[in-house]
C-alpha positions as CSV (number, residue, x, y, z in Angstrom):
1,M,16.6,1.2,12.0
2,D,19.0,-0.9,13.3
3,N,22.3,-1.5,11.3
4,T,20.8,-3.4,8.8
5,T,21.8,-3.6,5.5
6,I,19.3,-1.8,3.1
7,T,19.5,-2.7,-0.2
8,E,20.7,-0.5,-3.2
9,K,17.8,-0.7,-5.7
10,P,14.5,-0.8,-4.3
11,L,11.5,-2.8,-5.7
12,I,9.3,-0.1,-7.9
13,V,5.3,-0.6,-7.4
14,G,3.6,1.0,-10.2
15,V,0.1,1.9,-10.3
16,G,-2.2,-1.3,-10.1
17,E,1.2,-3.3,-9.1
18,F,2.3,-5.2,-5.7
19,A,5.6,-6.6,-4.0
20,V,6.3,-8.4,-1.7
21,S,9.7,-9.0,0.0
22,H,11.1,-11.4,2.2
23,T,14.8,-9.9,2.1
24,K,15.0,-8.1,5.1
25,G,16.7,-4.9,4.2
26,Q,14.8,-4.5,0.6
27,V,13.1,-0.9,-0.2
28,L,9.7,-1.6,-1.9
29,K,8.0,1.8,-2.8
30,T,5.8,3.6,-4.8
31,F,5.2,7.0,-6.1
32,S,2.9,10.2,-6.5
33,L,0.0,8.7,-5.0
34,G,-2.7,10.7,-5.9
35,S,-6.6,9.0,-6.0
36,C,-4.6,5.9,-5.7
37,V,-4.1,3.9,-1.6
38,A,-0.6,2.7,-1.1
39,V,-1.5,-0.6,1.2
40,C,2.0,-1.4,3.1
41,A,1.6,-4.6,4.6
42,L,4.5,-5.0,7.4
43,A,5.2,-8.5,9.1
44,P,8.7,-7.3,10.9
45,S,8.8,-10.6,12.9
46,V,9.2,-12.6,10.2
47,S,11.2,-10.1,7.8
48,I,8.3,-9.8,5.3
49,A,6.9,-6.8,3.6
50,G,4.6,-6.0,1.4
51,L,3.0,-2.9,-0.8
52,L,-0.1,-2.5,-2.7
53,H,-1.0,0.8,-5.4
54,V,-4.4,0.0,-5.7
55,Q,-5.6,2.3,-8.2
56,L,-9.5,1.6,-8.2
57,P,-12.2,0.7,-5.5
58,D,-14.0,-2.3,-7.4
59,S,-12.9,-5.1,-9.4
60,K,-16.8,-5.2,-10.9
61,I,-16.3,-2.5,-13.4
62,P,-17.6,-4.0,-17.0
63,N,-15.2,-5.1,-19.4
64,S,-12.0,-3.3,-17.1
65,A,-8.8,-4.0,-18.8
66,F,-7.2,-3.5,-15.5
67,P,-5.2,-6.4,-14.2
68,P,-6.4,-7.6,-10.9
69,S,-4.1,-5.7,-8.4
70,A,-5.4,-2.8,-9.4
71,F,-8.8,-2.8,-6.9
72,A,-9.0,-2.9,-3.6
73,D,-11.1,-5.8,-2.9
74,T,-9.2,-8.5,-5.6
75,G,-5.6,-6.8,-4.7
76,I,-5.2,-6.7,-1.3
77,Q,-6.5,-10.4,-1.6
78,L,-3.1,-11.2,-4.5
79,L,-1.2,-9.4,-1.5
80,F,-1.8,-11.7,1.0
81,K,-1.9,-14.6,-0.7
82,E,1.7,-13.8,-2.0
83,M,2.6,-12.7,1.5
84,R,1.6,-16.8,2.4
85,R,3.1,-18.0,-0.3
86,Q,6.5,-16.2,1.1
87,G,6.4,-17.3,5.0
88,C,3.6,-14.7,6.2
89,E,1.3,-17.3,7.4
90,K,-1.0,-15.2,10.3
91,Y,-2.4,-11.8,9.8
92,S,-1.9,-11.5,12.9
93,L,1.7,-11.0,12.2
94,V,0.9,-8.5,9.9
95,K,0.4,-4.4,10.6
96,I,-1.1,-2.6,8.0
97,K,-0.8,1.1,7.8
98,I,-1.9,2.8,4.4
99,V,-1.6,5.8,2.4
100,G,-3.3,8.0,-0.5
101,G,-6.5,8.4,-1.4
102,A,-6.1,12.5,-2.0
103,N,-8.2,14.5,-4.3
104,T,-5.7,16.3,-5.7
105,L,-7.7,17.7,-8.6
106,G,-10.0,20.2,-5.2
107,E,-13.2,21.0,-6.2
108,Q,-13.2,20.1,-9.6
109,N,-13.1,16.1,-8.9
110,S,-16.7,15.4,-7.9
111,I,-16.5,11.2,-8.4
112,E,-14.3,11.4,-5.4
113,V,-11.8,8.4,-6.6
114,G,-9.7,9.1,-3.6
115,K,-12.5,8.7,-0.9
116,K,-13.9,5.6,-2.3
117,N,-10.4,4.0,-2.2
118,I,-9.9,4.6,1.2
119,L,-12.9,3.4,1.9
120,A,-12.6,0.1,-0.3
121,V,-9.5,-0.9,1.2
122,K,-10.5,-0.4,4.8
123,K,-14.0,-2.2,3.7
124,T,-11.7,-5.2,2.2
125,L,-8.7,-5.3,4.9
126,W,-11.8,-5.5,7.5
127,Q,-12.6,-9.0,5.7
128,F,-9.5,-10.2,6.8
129,G,-9.9,-9.2,11.0
130,L,-7.7,-6.5,9.7
131,G,-7.4,-2.6,9.8
132,P,-4.8,0.2,9.5
133,L,-2.7,0.7,12.3
134,A,-2.1,4.3,11.0
135,E,-2.4,6.2,7.7
136,D,-1.7,9.0,6.2
137,V,-4.7,9.3,3.5
138,G,-7.0,12.3,2.3
139,G,-5.9,16.0,1.8
140,E,-5.0,17.4,-1.9
141,I,-1.2,16.4,-1.9
142,P,0.3,13.6,-3.8
143,R,2.5,11.1,-1.7
144,T,5.4,9.0,-2.7
145,V,5.8,5.6,-0.6
146,E,8.6,3.6,0.9
147,I,8.3,0.6,3.1
148,V,11.9,-1.7,4.2
149,T,11.3,-5.3,4.7
150,G,11.8,-6.2,8.2
151,F,10.6,-2.6,10.0
152,D,7.3,-1.3,10.5
153,M,7.6,2.3,9.7
154,V,6.2,3.7,6.6
155,T,7.8,6.9,4.9
156,I,6.2,9.4,2.9
157,T,7.8,12.3,1.1
158,N,5.9,15.0,-1.3
159,G,9.1,17.2,-2.7
160,S,11.6,18.2,-0.1
161,N,9.3,17.2,2.8
162,K,9.2,13.5,4.2
163,W,7.4,12.1,7.3
164,Y,6.6,9.1,9.1
165,I,3.9,6.4,10.5
């Protein structure tokens, strides 16, 4: 990273939430992705970044009490709408990276929500003509994700382990 000042207080994105920032150096962070998937939408050329914490694959669940941002199909639409509102008018400027979708329950997890979330995220991105440039998905470990507005690197942590995509 260059000498950009990193903000002291990160924007925390909870489960089923999203955040967008156009303040260069703003940290956006989400914790403990198990079967959930983080969609990191990075537009460093215009210093805009968005982070979505997808909880479930499809908003067509009957009688759902979850907000639209909790789902891959409606959450990605909301994320991109807010990025456009804040000045990222072209999808061609956006670099997508995805993280999560783990099977943290191991063999006990027969419904494979993580796998379904990954596929739903990719399907929705393809509808926008986009796909992930990098991903760290699947496996059995939870992950915490951090991005910084103005950069295209995603920091992933699990306990004392740290890596980047």
